[in-house]
C-alpha positions in Angstrom: 10.7 -14.3 5.8 12.4 -14.7 2.4 9.1 -15.6 0.7 7.5 -12.6 2.3 10.2 -10.2 1.0 10.0 -11.8 -2.5 6.2 -11.4 -2.6 6.4 -7.7 -1.4 9.0 -6.9 -4.1 7.0 -8.7 -6.8 3.7 -6.8 -6.1 5.5 -3.5 -5.6 7.0 -3.8 -9.1 3.7 -5.1 -10.6 1.6 -2.3 -9.2 4.1 0.5 -9.2 2.4 3.9 -8.9 2.0 6.2 -11.8 0.2 9.4 -12.8 -2.2 7.7 -15.2 -4.6 6.6 -12.5 -4.7 9.9 -10.6 -7.7 11.4 -12.4 -9.7 8.2 -11.8 -9.0 8.2 -8.0 -9.7 11.9 -7.7 -13.2 11.6 -9.2 -14.1 8.3 -7.6 -12.9 8.8 -4.0 -15.7 11.1 -3.2 -18.2 8.3 -3.7 -16.4 6.1 -1.1 -16.1 8.7 1.7 -18.6 8.6 4.6 -20.1 11.9 5.3 -20.7 13.0 8.9 -24.1 14.3 9.7 -24.6 17.8 11.1 -25.1 17.6 14.9 -28.6 18.8 15.8 -29.2 17.7 19.4 -28.0 15.4 22.1 -29.9 12.5 23.8 -29.5 12.4 27.6 -29.4 9.2 29.6 -33.2 9.4 30.4 -33.8 9.8 26.7 -34.5 13.5 26.7 -33.6 15.5 23.6 -31.3 18.4 24.4 -31.1 21.3 21.9 -29.7 24.0 24.1 -26.2 24.6 22.7 -24.8 25.7 26.0 -25.9 22.4 27.6 -24.7 20.5 24.6 -21.3 22.1 24.7 -20.8 21.4 28.4 -22.0 17.8 27.9 -19.6 17.3 25.1 -16.8 18.8 27.2 -17.6 16.4 30.0 -17.3 13.5 27.7 -14.1 14.5 25.9 -12.4 15.6 29.2 -13.0 12.1 30.5 -11.9 10.6 27.1 -8.6 12.5 27.2 -7.7 11.8 30.8 -4.2 10.4 31.5 -4.3 6.6 31.2 -3.7 4.3 34.1 -0.6 2.2 33.5 0.7 -0.8 35.5 4.2 -0.2 36.6 7.0 -1.1 36.0 6.5 -0.7 32.3 9.2 -1.4 29.7 8.7 1.8 27.8 9.2 4.1 30.8 10.9 2.1 33.5 13.7 0.3 31.6 17.3 1.4 31.6 17.8 4.0 28.9 19.7 3.1 25.7 22.4 5.5 24.4 22.4 5.4 20.6 25.2 6.8 18.4 22.9 9.6 17.2 21.6 10.5 20.6 23.2 14.0 20.5 22.0 14.9 17.0 20.2 18.3 16.8 17.1 19.3 14.9 18.1 21.1 11.7 17.4 24.9 11.6 14.6 26.2 9.4 15.6 28.2 6.3 13.5 30.8 4.5 13.1 28.8 1.3 11.9 25.8 3.3 9.4 28.0 5.2 8.0 29.5 1.9 7.6 25.9 0.5 5.5 24.9 3.5 3.4 28.1 3.2 2.7 27.5 -0.5 1.7 24.0 0.1 -0.7 25.0 2.9 -4.4 24.5 2.3 -6.4 27.8 2.4 -9.1 26.9 4.8 -11.4 29.4 6.4 -12.0 27.6 9.7 -10.6 29.6 12.6 -8.4 28.3 15.4 -8.9 28.9 19.1 -7.6 32.5 18.7 -9.6 33.5 15.7 -6.9 33.0 13.0 -7.4 30.9 9.9 -5.0 29.6 7.2 -6.8 31.8 4.7 -6.2 34.9 6.8 -2.5 34.0 7.2 -2.2 33.4 3.5 -2.9 37.1 3.0 0.2 38.0 4.9 3.0 38.8 2.4 5.5 35.9 2.3 8.5 38.2 3.1 6.9 39.1 6.5 7.1 35.4 7.5 10.9 35.9 7.5 10.3 37.4 11.0 8.9 34.1 12.2 12.1 32.1 11.4 13.9 33.1 14.7 10.9 32.0 16.7 10.6 28.6 14.9 14.3 28.0 15.3 14.2 28.9 18.9 11.4 26.3 19.4 13.5 23.6 17.7 16.8 24.5 19.4 15.6 25.1 23.0 12.5 22.8 23.0 10.3 25.8 23.6 6.7 26.2 22.5 4.3 29.0 23.3 1.4 27.8 25.4 -1.1 29.5 23.1 0.0 27.3 20.3 -1.3 24.3 22.2 -4.9 25.6 22.5 -7.4 23.7 20.5 -10.9 24.6 19.3 -12.9 21.4 18.8 -15.9 21.3 16.5 -17.9 18.0 16.7 -19.9 16.2 14.1 -22.3 13.3 14.4 -20.9 10.0 13.2 -24.2 8.8 11.9 -27.5 10.2 13.3 -27.8 14.0 13.8 -29.4 13.4 17.2 -27.1 11.3 19.3 -25.2 10.9 22.5 -21.8 12.7 22.9 -19.9 9.4 22.5 -21.4 9.1 19.0 -19.7 12.3 17.8 -16.4 12.8 16.0 -14.2 15.7 17.1 -12.6 18.0 14.5 -9.6 19.7 16.2 -8.8 23.2 14.8 -5.1 23.7 15.7 -3.2 26.9 16.1 -2.2 28.2 12.6 1.4 28.8 13.7 1.7 25.3 15.2 0.6 23.7 12.0 3.4 25.5 10.2 6.1 24.4 12.6 4.7 20.9 12.6 5.3 20.6 8.9 8.8 22.0 9.3 9.6 19.5 12.0 8.0 16.6 10.1 10.4 16.7 7.2 13.4 16.3 9.6 11.6 13.6 11.7 10.7 11.6 8.6 14.4 11.7 7.5 15.4 10.2 10.9 12.7 7.5 10.6 13.9 6.6 7.1 17.6 6.6 7.9 17.0 4.2 10.8 14.5 2.1 8.8 11.9 2.2 11.6 8.8 2.1 9.5 8.1 -1.4 8.0 7.5 -2.0 4.3 4.1 -3.5 5.0 2.8 -0.1 6.4 0.8 1.9 4.0 -1.2 5.1 4.7 0.3 8.3 6.0 3.5 7.5 4.0 4.8 8.8 0.6 5.2 6.1 -2.1 3.3 3.5 -0.1 -0.1 3.2 -1.7 -3.3 1.5 -0.4 -3.8 -0.2 -3.8 -0.5 -2.0 -3.5 -1.3 -3.2 0.0 -4.7 -4.4 -1.0 -3.5 -6.3 -4.0 -0.7 -7.8 -2.0 -3.3 -9.1 0.5 -5.4 -10.6 -2.3 -2.4 -12.2 -3.8 -1.4 -13.7 -0.5 -4.9 -15.2 0.1 -5.1 -16.5 -3.4 -1.7 -18.2 -3.3 -2.7 -20.0 0.0 -6.1 -21.0 -1.4 -4.4 -22.4 -4.6 -2.9 -25.1 -2.4 -6.4 -26.1 -1.2 -5.5 -24.9 2.3 -8.0 -23.0 4.5 -7.0 -19.4 5.1 -7.4 -17.5 8.3 -7.5 -13.7 8.0 -7.8 -11.4 11.0 -8.9 -7.8 10.6 -8.2 -5.4 13.4 -9.6 -1.8 13.7 -8.6 0.2 16.7 -11.3 2.2 18.3 -10.4 5.9 18.5 -6.9 5.0 17.7 -5.4 8.5 17.6 -7.3 9.5 20.8 -5.7 6.7 22.8 -2.0 7.7 22.3 -0.2 7.4 25.6 2.3 10.3 26.0 4.9 8.9 28.3 4.8 5.5 26.6 5.3 7.0 23.2 8.2 9.2 24.3 9.8 6.3 26.1 9.4 4.1 23.0 10.9 6.7 20.7 14.1 6.8 22.9 14.3 3.0 22.7 14.0 3.1 18.9 17.0 5.3 18.6 15.4 8.7 17.9 17.8 11.6 19.0 17.1 13.1 22.3 16.3 16.6 20.9 13.6 15.1 18.6 12.1 13.1 21.6 12.1 16.2 23.8 10.4 18.4 21.1 7.7 15.8 20.5 7.1 15.6 24.3 6.8 19.4 24.5 4.4 19.3 21.5 2.2 16.6 23.1 1.9 17.7 26.7 0.2 20.6 28.5 -2.5 20.9 25.8 -6.1 22.1 26.4 -9.2 22.5 24.3 -12.8 23.6 24.3 -15.9 22.5 22.4 -17.6 24.9 20.0 -21.2 24.0 19.0 -22.8 26.6 16.6 -20.8 29.4 18.2 -21.4 28.4 21.8 -18.2 27.5 23.6 -17.7 25.2 26.5 -15.1 25.6 29.3 -11.5 24.8 28.8 -10.5 21.2 29.7 -7.0 19.5 29.7 -5.9 17.0 27.1 -3.7 14.4 28.6 -4.1 11.6 26.0 -4.3 11.3 22.2 -2.5 13.0 19.3 -3.8 16.3 18.0 -6.5 15.5 15.4 -5.9 17.4 12.2 -2.2 17.6 12.7 0.2 16.8 9.9 2.6 15.2 12.5 0.1 13.0 14.3 -0.2 10.3 11.6 3.6 9.8 11.5 3.7 9.7 15.3 1.0 7.0 15.4 2.5 4.7 12.8 5.9 5.0 14.5 4.3 4.0 17.8 2.9 0.7 16.4 5.7 0.1 13.9 6.4 -3.3 15.5 2.8 -4.5 15.5 3.6 -7.2 13.0 5.6 -8.9 15.7 2.3 -9.8 17.4 1.6 -12.1 14.4 4.9 -14.0 13.9 3.4 -16.8 11.9 1.2 -14.6 9.7 1.8 -12.1 6.9 0.6 -8.7 8.2 -0.7 -5.7 6.2 -1.0 -2.3 7.9 -2.9 0.6 6.5 -3.0 3.7 8.7 -4.4 2.4 12.0 -5.9 -0.8 10.6 -4.3 -4.3 10.4 -4.9 -7.4 8.4 -3.0 -10.6 9.2 -3.4 -13.7 7.0 -2.0 -17.3 7.3 -2.7 -20.8 6.3 -4.8 -22.9 8.7 -2.1 -25.6 9.0 0.1 -22.9 10.5 -2.2 -22.3 13.4 
Protein backbone atom coordinates (compact mmCIF):
# COMPACT_ATOMS: atom_id res chain seq x y z
CA UNK A 1 0.00 0.00 0.00
CA UNK A 2 2.84 2.41 0.87
CA UNK A 3 4.60 1.65 -2.40
CA UNK A 4 1.41 2.29 -4.33
CA UNK A 5 0.91 5.67 -2.65
CA UNK A 6 4.53 6.67 -3.31
CA UNK A 7 4.26 5.69 -6.97
CA UNK A 8 0.99 7.60 -7.41
CA UNK A 9 2.52 10.71 -5.84
CA UNK A 10 5.67 10.47 -7.96
CA UNK A 11 3.80 10.16 -11.25
CA UNK A 12 1.32 12.88 -10.30
CA UNK A 13 4.20 15.28 -9.70
CA UNK A 14 6.06 14.22 -12.82
CA UNK A 15 3.11 14.58 -15.14
CA UNK A 16 1.32 17.47 -13.49
CA UNK A 17 -1.20 19.04 -15.86
CA UNK A 18 -0.53 22.35 -17.52
CA UNK A 19 -1.89 24.60 -20.23
CA UNK A 20 0.98 24.07 -22.68
CA UNK A 21 -0.37 20.75 -23.99
CA UNK A 22 -3.98 21.87 -24.41
CA UNK A 23 -3.68 23.03 -28.07
CA UNK A 24 -2.10 19.70 -29.00
CA UNK A 25 -4.89 17.62 -27.44
CA UNK A 26 -7.62 19.86 -28.85
CA UNK A 27 -6.38 19.27 -32.40
CA UNK A 28 -5.40 15.63 -32.04
CA UNK A 29 -8.41 14.22 -30.17
CA UNK A 30 -10.62 14.42 -33.26
CA UNK A 31 -8.42 11.80 -34.96
CA UNK A 32 -8.90 9.30 -32.13
CA UNK A 33 -12.66 9.56 -31.84
CA UNK A 34 -14.81 6.86 -33.38
CA UNK A 35 -17.59 8.27 -35.50
CA UNK A 36 -20.98 6.62 -35.40
CA UNK A 37 -22.59 5.89 -38.74
CA UNK A 38 -25.97 7.31 -39.70
CA UNK A 39 -28.67 4.69 -39.29
CA UNK A 40 -30.22 3.76 -42.65
CA UNK A 41 -32.17 0.57 -41.98
CA UNK A 42 -32.68 -2.36 -39.62
CA UNK A 43 -32.10 -6.04 -40.29
CA UNK A 44 -34.85 -8.31 -38.99
CA UNK A 45 -34.24 -11.80 -37.61
CA UNK A 46 -35.06 -13.49 -40.97
CA UNK A 47 -32.53 -11.14 -42.63
CA UNK A 48 -35.08 -8.74 -44.13
CA UNK A 49 -34.03 -5.09 -44.62
CA UNK A 50 -36.49 -2.70 -42.93
CA UNK A 51 -36.47 0.93 -44.10
CA UNK A 52 -39.93 1.98 -42.91
CA UNK A 53 -39.17 4.51 -40.15
CA UNK A 54 -42.39 3.67 -38.27
CA UNK A 55 -41.46 0.00 -38.07
CA UNK A 56 -37.86 0.92 -37.23
CA UNK A 57 -38.93 3.22 -34.39
CA UNK A 58 -41.19 0.58 -32.85
CA UNK A 59 -38.53 -2.12 -33.23
CA UNK A 60 -36.01 0.09 -31.47
CA UNK A 61 -38.56 0.89 -28.75
CA UNK A 62 -39.13 -2.83 -28.18
CA UNK A 63 -35.40 -3.42 -27.80
CA UNK A 64 -34.71 -0.48 -25.47
CA UNK A 65 -37.80 -1.11 -23.38
CA UNK A 66 -36.47 -4.61 -22.69
CA UNK A 67 -32.95 -3.26 -22.09
CA UNK A 68 -34.22 -0.75 -19.52
CA UNK A 69 -36.43 -3.17 -17.59
CA UNK A 70 -35.92 -3.40 -13.85
CA UNK A 71 -33.19 -5.95 -13.06
CA UNK A 72 -33.92 -9.13 -11.14
CA UNK A 73 -31.96 -9.21 -7.89
CA UNK A 74 -31.44 -12.08 -5.48
CA UNK A 75 -32.65 -11.13 -2.02
CA UNK A 76 -31.56 -10.42 0.61
CA UNK A 77 -29.00 -8.03 -0.85
CA UNK A 78 -26.53 -6.05 1.31
CA UNK A 79 -27.24 -2.75 -0.46
CA UNK A 80 -30.99 -2.73 0.14
CA UNK A 81 -31.68 -5.24 2.92
CA UNK A 82 -28.98 -4.41 5.46
CA UNK A 83 -29.59 -2.38 8.58
CA UNK A 84 -29.31 1.35 7.75
CA UNK A 85 -26.31 3.29 9.01
CA UNK A 86 -26.87 6.69 10.61
CA UNK A 87 -23.95 8.97 9.77
CA UNK A 88 -23.08 12.25 11.47
CA UNK A 89 -24.06 14.19 8.33
CA UNK A 90 -27.32 12.34 7.70
CA UNK A 91 -29.48 15.43 8.29
CA UNK A 92 -27.45 17.81 6.11
CA UNK A 93 -29.60 19.63 3.55
CA UNK A 94 -28.88 20.50 -0.06
CA UNK A 95 -27.68 24.13 -0.36
CA UNK A 96 -30.09 26.53 -2.01
CA UNK A 97 -29.41 27.91 -5.47
CA UNK A 98 -28.30 31.53 -5.78
CA UNK A 99 -28.78 33.76 -8.81
CA UNK A 100 -25.02 34.19 -9.51
CA UNK A 101 -24.61 30.41 -9.42
CA UNK A 102 -27.48 29.97 -11.86
CA UNK A 103 -26.00 32.55 -14.25
CA UNK A 104 -22.63 30.79 -14.10
CA UNK A 105 -24.25 27.49 -15.10
CA UNK A 106 -26.19 29.13 -17.93
CA UNK A 107 -23.08 30.80 -19.35
CA UNK A 108 -21.20 27.50 -19.31
CA UNK A 109 -24.04 25.69 -21.09
CA UNK A 110 -23.32 24.51 -24.64
CA UNK A 111 -25.56 26.06 -27.27
CA UNK A 112 -26.86 22.95 -28.98
CA UNK A 113 -29.78 23.02 -31.38
CA UNK A 114 -31.10 19.50 -30.67
CA UNK A 115 -34.59 19.62 -29.17
CA UNK A 116 -35.73 17.68 -26.13
CA UNK A 117 -38.99 15.72 -25.82
CA UNK A 118 -40.97 18.97 -25.56
CA UNK A 119 -39.39 20.83 -28.47
CA UNK A 120 -37.02 23.02 -26.45
CA UNK A 121 -33.32 23.33 -27.20
CA UNK A 122 -30.40 24.85 -25.25
CA UNK A 123 -29.93 27.33 -28.08
CA UNK A 124 -33.54 28.48 -27.74
CA UNK A 125 -33.25 28.88 -23.97
CA UNK A 126 -30.06 30.85 -24.47
CA UNK A 127 -32.14 33.52 -26.20
CA UNK A 128 -34.08 34.07 -22.97
CA UNK A 129 -32.65 37.11 -21.13
CA UNK A 130 -30.66 36.02 -18.09
CA UNK A 131 -32.70 38.17 -15.70
CA UNK A 132 -35.84 36.16 -16.58
CA UNK A 133 -34.15 33.04 -15.22
CA UNK A 134 -34.44 34.63 -11.79
CA UNK A 135 -38.05 33.44 -11.88
CA UNK A 136 -36.85 29.82 -12.05
CA UNK A 137 -34.85 29.97 -8.82
CA UNK A 138 -37.88 29.30 -6.53
CA UNK A 139 -38.74 26.21 -8.62
CA UNK A 140 -35.18 24.87 -8.50
CA UNK A 141 -34.95 25.47 -4.76
CA UNK A 142 -38.35 23.84 -4.23
CA UNK A 143 -37.05 20.76 -6.02
CA UNK A 144 -33.91 20.61 -3.87
CA UNK A 145 -35.73 21.30 -0.59
CA UNK A 146 -38.81 19.11 -0.97
CA UNK A 147 -37.38 16.38 -3.26
CA UNK A 148 -39.87 17.38 -5.94
CA UNK A 149 -39.37 17.12 -9.69
CA UNK A 150 -41.94 17.79 -12.44
CA UNK A 151 -42.75 14.61 -14.34
CA UNK A 152 -42.20 16.40 -17.66
CA UNK A 153 -38.55 16.92 -16.74
CA UNK A 154 -38.08 13.14 -16.80
CA UNK A 155 -39.28 12.69 -20.39
CA UNK A 156 -36.50 11.68 -22.78
CA UNK A 157 -36.30 11.88 -26.54
CA UNK A 158 -33.87 9.24 -27.80
CA UNK A 159 -32.13 9.46 -31.15
CA UNK A 160 -30.15 6.38 -32.12
CA UNK A 161 -27.00 5.97 -34.17
CA UNK A 162 -25.44 2.88 -35.69
CA UNK A 163 -22.30 1.80 -33.84
CA UNK A 164 -20.60 0.49 -36.96
CA UNK A 165 -22.65 -0.46 -40.01
CA UNK A 166 -25.51 1.84 -41.15
CA UNK A 167 -27.73 -1.22 -41.71
CA UNK A 168 -27.84 -3.24 -38.50
CA UNK A 169 -30.00 -4.77 -35.80
CA UNK A 170 -31.40 -2.61 -32.96
CA UNK A 171 -28.85 -4.01 -30.49
CA UNK A 172 -26.04 -2.61 -32.66
CA UNK A 173 -27.20 0.98 -32.14
CA UNK A 174 -26.16 3.63 -29.65
CA UNK A 175 -28.86 5.77 -27.97
CA UNK A 176 -28.40 9.52 -27.67
CA UNK A 177 -30.70 10.78 -24.92
CA UNK A 178 -31.92 14.35 -25.33
CA UNK A 179 -32.90 15.40 -21.83
CA UNK A 180 -35.25 18.16 -20.77
CA UNK A 181 -33.44 21.51 -20.89
CA UNK A 182 -34.59 22.57 -17.41
CA UNK A 183 -33.47 19.23 -15.96
CA UNK A 184 -29.98 19.71 -17.38
CA UNK A 185 -29.71 23.06 -15.61
CA UNK A 186 -30.75 21.76 -12.19
CA UNK A 187 -28.48 18.72 -12.64
CA UNK A 188 -25.47 20.99 -12.88
CA UNK A 189 -26.63 23.01 -9.88
CA UNK A 190 -27.02 19.83 -7.83
CA UNK A 191 -23.76 18.35 -9.12
CA UNK A 192 -21.59 21.06 -7.57
CA UNK A 193 -23.02 20.31 -4.11
CA UNK A 194 -22.86 16.54 -4.65
CA UNK A 195 -19.18 16.66 -5.67
CA UNK A 196 -18.38 18.65 -2.55
CA UNK A 197 -19.91 15.90 -0.41
CA UNK A 198 -17.93 13.24 -2.29
CA UNK A 199 -14.68 15.17 -1.85
CA UNK A 200 -15.31 15.93 1.82
CA UNK A 201 -15.85 12.24 2.56
CA UNK A 202 -13.02 11.10 0.29
CA UNK A 203 -15.23 8.58 -1.49
CA UNK A 204 -13.61 8.72 -4.93
CA UNK A 205 -10.26 6.88 -5.08
CA UNK A 206 -7.10 8.55 -6.37
CA UNK A 207 -6.71 5.88 -9.05
CA UNK A 208 -9.98 6.98 -10.72
CA UNK A 209 -9.58 9.21 -13.78
CA UNK A 210 -12.22 10.34 -16.19
CA UNK A 211 -15.31 12.38 -15.28
CA UNK A 212 -13.22 14.13 -12.60
CA UNK A 213 -11.48 17.49 -12.52
CA UNK A 214 -7.68 17.40 -12.10
CA UNK A 215 -7.50 13.64 -12.79
CA UNK A 216 -6.16 13.25 -16.30
CA UNK A 217 -6.09 10.21 -18.56
CA UNK A 218 -2.45 10.89 -19.43
CA UNK A 219 -1.34 10.56 -15.81
CA UNK A 220 -3.29 7.32 -15.36
CA UNK A 221 -1.84 5.84 -18.56
CA UNK A 222 1.74 6.80 -17.68
CA UNK A 223 1.30 5.39 -14.19
CA UNK A 224 0.18 2.08 -15.71
CA UNK A 225 3.23 2.00 -18.01
CA UNK A 226 5.56 2.84 -15.12
CA UNK A 227 4.07 0.07 -13.00
CA UNK A 228 4.45 -2.54 -15.76
CA UNK A 229 8.01 -1.36 -16.53
CA UNK A 230 9.08 -1.51 -12.89
CA UNK A 231 7.79 -5.07 -12.55
CA UNK A 232 9.44 -6.19 -15.78
CA UNK A 233 12.74 -4.61 -14.69
CA UNK A 234 12.95 -7.38 -12.07
CA UNK A 235 12.65 -10.02 -14.82
CA UNK A 236 9.24 -10.94 -13.47
CA UNK A 237 6.32 -11.88 -15.73
CA UNK A 238 3.54 -9.33 -15.49
CA UNK A 239 -0.18 -10.07 -15.58
CA UNK A 240 -2.50 -7.23 -16.62
CA UNK A 241 -6.27 -7.57 -16.79
CA UNK A 242 -8.35 -5.07 -18.78
CA UNK A 243 -12.07 -4.86 -18.03
CA UNK A 244 -14.60 -3.01 -20.18
CA UNK A 245 -18.20 -3.08 -19.00
CA UNK A 246 -20.77 -3.54 -21.71
CA UNK A 247 -23.39 -0.74 -21.72
CA UNK A 248 -22.11 0.33 -18.32
CA UNK A 249 -24.35 3.38 -17.85
CA UNK A 250 -27.37 1.44 -19.09
CA UNK A 251 -27.00 -1.21 -16.37
CA UNK A 252 -27.25 1.10 -13.34
CA UNK A 253 -29.50 -0.51 -10.71
CA UNK A 254 -31.62 2.21 -9.09
CA UNK A 255 -32.39 0.65 -5.70
CA UNK A 256 -28.89 -0.75 -5.35
CA UNK A 257 -27.28 2.60 -6.07
CA UNK A 258 -29.55 4.46 -3.67
CA UNK A 259 -28.86 1.88 -0.96
CA UNK A 260 -25.12 2.06 -1.52
CA UNK A 261 -25.14 5.86 -1.32
CA UNK A 262 -26.73 5.63 2.12
CA UNK A 263 -24.06 3.18 3.26
CA UNK A 264 -21.30 5.46 1.95
CA UNK A 265 -22.43 8.31 4.18
CA UNK A 266 -24.23 10.54 1.67
CA UNK A 267 -26.82 12.75 3.48
CA UNK A 268 -30.41 11.55 3.28
CA UNK A 269 -31.58 14.63 1.33
CA UNK A 270 -29.02 14.00 -1.44
CA UNK A 271 -29.95 10.32 -1.61
CA UNK A 272 -33.66 11.12 -1.83
CA UNK A 273 -33.14 13.71 -4.58
CA UNK A 274 -31.03 11.32 -6.66
CA UNK A 275 -33.69 8.63 -6.24
CA UNK A 276 -36.35 11.07 -7.45
CA UNK A 277 -34.12 11.99 -10.39
CA UNK A 278 -33.57 8.36 -11.38
CA UNK A 279 -37.06 6.89 -11.02
CA UNK A 280 -40.31 7.25 -12.97
CA UNK A 281 -38.58 8.18 -16.22
CA UNK A 282 -39.91 7.42 -19.68
CA UNK A 283 -38.69 7.89 -23.24
CA UNK A 284 -39.45 7.42 -26.90
CA UNK A 285 -37.38 6.71 -30.02
CA UNK A 286 -37.11 9.32 -32.76
CA UNK A 287 -35.89 8.09 -36.16
CA UNK A 288 -35.85 10.75 -38.88
CA UNK A 289 -38.80 12.53 -37.31
CA UNK A 290 -40.87 9.37 -36.76
CA UNK A 291 -41.57 8.77 -33.08
CA UNK A 292 -42.30 5.51 -31.30
CA UNK A 293 -44.59 4.96 -28.35
CA UNK A 294 -43.53 5.98 -24.84
CA UNK A 295 -41.84 3.26 -22.79
CA UNK A 296 -40.69 3.20 -19.13
CA UNK A 297 -37.01 3.43 -18.16
CA UNK A 298 -36.36 1.40 -15.00
CA UNK A 299 -32.64 0.84 -15.34
CA UNK A 300 -29.60 2.90 -16.36
CA UNK A 301 -28.47 6.46 -15.82
CA UNK A 302 -29.67 9.18 -18.21
CA UNK A 303 -27.24 9.33 -21.13
CA UNK A 304 -26.08 12.86 -21.87
CA UNK A 305 -26.58 13.97 -18.29
CA UNK A 306 -23.83 15.90 -16.50
CA UNK A 307 -24.72 14.05 -13.29
CA UNK A 308 -24.66 10.45 -14.57
CA UNK A 309 -20.84 10.10 -14.84
CA UNK A 310 -20.34 11.15 -11.20
CA UNK A 311 -23.18 8.83 -10.18
CA UNK A 312 -21.53 5.92 -11.98
CA UNK A 313 -17.99 6.34 -10.64
CA UNK A 314 -19.41 6.70 -7.12
CA UNK A 315 -21.28 3.42 -7.60
CA UNK A 316 -18.10 1.48 -8.42
CA UNK A 317 -15.68 3.52 -6.29
CA UNK A 318 -14.72 0.38 -4.36
CA UNK A 319 -14.00 -1.71 -7.45
CA UNK A 320 -10.27 -1.86 -6.67
CA UNK A 321 -11.15 -4.00 -3.66
CA UNK A 322 -11.87 -6.82 -6.11
CA UNK A 323 -8.13 -6.88 -6.97
CA UNK A 324 -6.47 -6.72 -3.53
CA UNK A 325 -3.10 -8.05 -4.76
CA UNK A 326 -2.97 -5.85 -7.87
CA UNK A 327 -2.53 -2.17 -8.60
CA UNK A 328 -5.73 -0.97 -10.26
CA UNK A 329 -6.22 1.90 -12.68
CA UNK A 330 -9.72 3.19 -13.40
CA UNK A 331 -10.71 5.46 -16.25
CA UNK A 332 -14.41 6.24 -16.54
CA UNK A 333 -16.03 2.78 -16.71
CA UNK A 334 -12.85 0.89 -17.70
CA UNK A 335 -10.46 -0.91 -15.35
CA UNK A 336 -6.88 -2.13 -15.71
CA UNK A 337 -5.28 -4.19 -12.93
CA UNK A 338 -1.62 -5.24 -13.06
CA UNK A 339 0.50 -7.43 -10.81
CA UNK A 340 3.63 -9.58 -10.85
CA UNK A 341 3.15 -13.23 -11.72
CA UNK A 342 4.74 -14.38 -8.45
CA UNK A 343 1.88 -12.69 -6.59
CA UNK A 344 -0.78 -14.82 -8.26
